[in-house]
C-alpha positions in Angstrom: 17.7 -7.8 6.9 14.0 -8.5 6.3 13.1 -8.1 2.6 10.2 -5.8 1.9 8.2 -5.5 -1.3 8.2 -1.7 -1.5 5.8 -1.3 -4.5 3.3 -3.6 -2.8 3.6 -1.9 0.5 3.2 1.6 -0.9 -0.1 0.5 -2.6 -1.3 -1.4 0.5 -0.5 1.4 3.0 -1.3 4.5 0.8 -4.5 5.1 2.8 -3.4 3.7 6.1 -2.7 5.8 9.2 0.9 6.6 10.3 0.2 4.4 13.4 -0.5 1.4 11.1 2.7 2.2 9.1 4.9 2.6 12.1 3.5 -0.5 13.8 4.2 -2.6 10.7 7.8 -1.4 10.5 8.4 -2.1 14.2 6.8 -5.5 14.1 8.5 -6.7 10.9 12.0 -5.1 11.2 12.4 -5.2 15.0 12.5 -2.4 17.6 16.3 -2.5 17.9 16.8 -2.2 14.1 14.5 0.8 13.6 15.2 4.4 14.6 13.3 7.7 14.3 15.3 10.7 13.2 14.1 13.7 15.1 15.1 17.4 14.6 12.3 18.3 17.1 10.2 19.6 14.2 6.4 19.4 14.5 6.5 16.4 12.1 9.1 14.6 14.2 7.1 15.4 17.4 4.1 13.7 15.9 6.1 10.7 15.0 7.8 10.6 18.4 4.4 10.5 20.0 3.2 7.7 17.7 6.3 5.6 18.0 6.7 5.8 21.8 3.0 5.0 22.2 3.6 1.8 20.2 6.8 0.9 22.0 8.2 3.1 24.8 11.7 1.5 24.3 11.9 2.7 20.6 15.0 4.4 19.4 14.8 8.2 18.7 18.0 10.0 17.7 19.0 13.6 17.5 21.9 15.1 15.5 23.5 17.8 17.8 25.3 20.1 15.3 26.3 22.5 18.1 24.5 25.3 16.3 20.8 24.7 17.2 18.5 27.3 18.8 18.3 27.2 22.6 14.5 26.7 22.1 15.3 23.4 20.3 17.3 22.2 23.3 14.5 23.3 25.7 12.0 21.3 23.7 14.3 18.3 23.8 14.3 18.4 27.6 10.5 18.9 27.7 9.9 16.0 25.3 12.1 13.6 27.3 10.2 14.5 30.5 6.9 14.1 28.7 7.6 10.6 27.5 10.1 9.3 30.0 12.9 8.5 27.5 16.3 9.7 26.3 17.4 10.6 22.8 20.3 9.0 21.2 22.6 12.0 20.5 25.2 12.1 17.7 27.6 15.0 17.3 30.3 16.0 14.8 33.7 14.5 15.0 35.7 17.2 16.8 38.9 16.9 14.7 36.9 17.2 11.4 35.0 20.3 12.7 38.1 21.9 14.2 40.0 21.6 10.8 37.1 23.1 8.8 36.5 26.1 11.2 40.3 26.7 11.4 40.6 26.7 7.6 37.4 28.6 6.6 36.3 30.5 9.6 33.2 30.1 11.9 30.6 31.2 9.3 32.1 29.5 6.2 28.6 28.0 5.3 27.6 31.5 4.0 30.4 31.6 1.4 29.1 29.2 -1.2 26.7 26.2 -1.7 29.7 23.9 -1.7 30.9 25.1 1.7 27.5 25.1 3.2 27.1 21.5 2.1 30.5 20.8 3.6 29.3 22.2 7.0 26.2 20.1 6.7 28.3 17.1 5.9 30.5 17.5 9.0 27.7 18.4 11.4 24.9 16.2 10.1 25.6 13.8 7.3 28.6 12.1 8.9 27.0 11.7 12.3 23.9 10.3 10.5 26.0 7.6 8.9 27.1 6.4 12.3 23.7 5.9 13.6 22.2 4.5 10.4 25.0 1.8 10.4 23.2 0.3 13.4 19.7 -0.1 11.9 17.9 -1.7 9.0 15.3 1.2 8.7 14.9 4.8 9.7 11.7 6.7 10.1 11.5 10.3 9.0 9.0 13.2 9.2 9.3 14.2 5.5 6.3 15.5 3.7 5.8 16.0 -0.1 4.3 19.4 0.6 7.5 20.7 2.2 9.6 21.6 -0.8 10.3 21.0 -4.5 13.0 18.4 -3.6 10.5 16.2 -1.8 7.5 15.9 -4.2 8.4 12.4 -5.4 8.8 10.8 -1.9 6.8 7.8 -1.0 5.9 6.0 2.3 8.3 3.1 1.9 11.6 3.7 0.2 15.0 2.1 -0.2 17.8 4.4 1.0 20.5 3.5 -1.5 23.0 5.8 0.2 22.9 3.8 3.4 21.6 0.5 2.2 18.6 0.5 4.5 14.9 1.2 4.3 13.5 4.7 4.8 10.0 5.1 6.1 8.0 8.4 5.7 4.7 7.7 7.5 3.2 11.2 7.1 4.6 11.9 3.6 1.1 12.8 2.3 0.0 14.9 5.2 -0.5 18.7 5.0 1.0 21.1 7.5 -2.5 21.8 8.8 -3.0 18.1 9.5 0.2 18.0 11.4 -0.9 20.9 13.6 -4.3 19.2 14.1 -2.5 16.2 15.6 -0.3 18.4 17.7 -3.3 20.3 19.2 -5.4 17.2 19.6 -2.9 15.3 21.7 -1.2 18.4 23.3 2.2 17.6 21.9 5.0 19.9 22.9 6.5 21.9 20.1 9.2 24.5 19.5 8.2 28.0 20.6 9.8 29.4 17.5 6.8 28.3 15.5 4.8 31.0 17.2 7.3 33.5 15.9 6.9 32.8 12.2 9.3 29.9 11.9 7.9 26.9 9.9 11.0 24.8 9.4 13.7 24.9 12.1 17.3 23.8 11.7 20.6 25.3 12.8 20.3 28.9 14.1 22.6 30.6 11.6 20.8 29.0 8.6 17.2 29.5 9.7 14.9 32.5 9.7 11.2 33.1 10.1 9.1 32.7 7.0 7.4 35.7 5.4 3.7 35.6 4.4 3.2 33.7 1.2 6.5 31.9 1.3 6.7 28.1 1.3 7.4 26.0 4.4 11.2 25.7 3.9 11.9 29.1 2.5 13.4 30.1 5.8 16.1 27.4 5.5 19.3 28.5 3.7 17.3 31.4 2.3 20.2 32.8 0.3 20.2 29.6 -2.0 18.0 28.5 -4.9 15.0 26.4 -3.8 16.1 23.3 -5.7 19.3 23.2 -3.7 17.8 23.4 -0.2 18.8 20.0 1.2 21.6 19.3 3.7 22.4 15.9 2.4 20.5 14.0 5.1 17.8 13.2 2.6 19.6 13.1 -0.7 18.5 10.3 -2.9 20.8 8.2 -5.2 21.5 10.3 -8.3 20.8 13.6 -6.5 23.5 16.2 -6.2 
């Protein structure tokens, strides 16, 4: 694995464009050892556009939990046709999922934070481990503005949970800036955004956002804001 000086890079690239950041990562780590995590969010659509323009053979993966909105799958099809590529798709292990649903029921994620996180672990975290075991760095569409749990993020990070680099090229962008890019380049996006959704995950755990609420308030809305992560982006030391 290439050794990166994260402190130096974060200073050097603090005012660079996402294109510059992604190009640096691809050129220095290698196209086969870098993958973009896409949930088909507006942020991930921006990064998909940037990454595939830099290298059409870049790896973009999608975690298919089996509980996504149909609109998300429709966007997935549209995006593949737009850029002429295929997502790497990772799904939960069937035995693990079967045991959980048999034991707790189909909606066990509503019962407690612990069980909700267990569902996320089975459907998202464990499949993520499989794909990240094949790369030296992953690119994410995280932004500081999104939630309380993301305000300390930086562009270049070390993901201690997976022992790889984690790159957040638009971490300092506002939601408005993301939309500006979407509109400028006519990037396809989920139709649910036009219905009040601002952060879209699994259908049972996502609702539209009310006026004045923060971006991720529609995710796991029954939980405290400081617990609203699924485990995909937990940092070492975080619960």
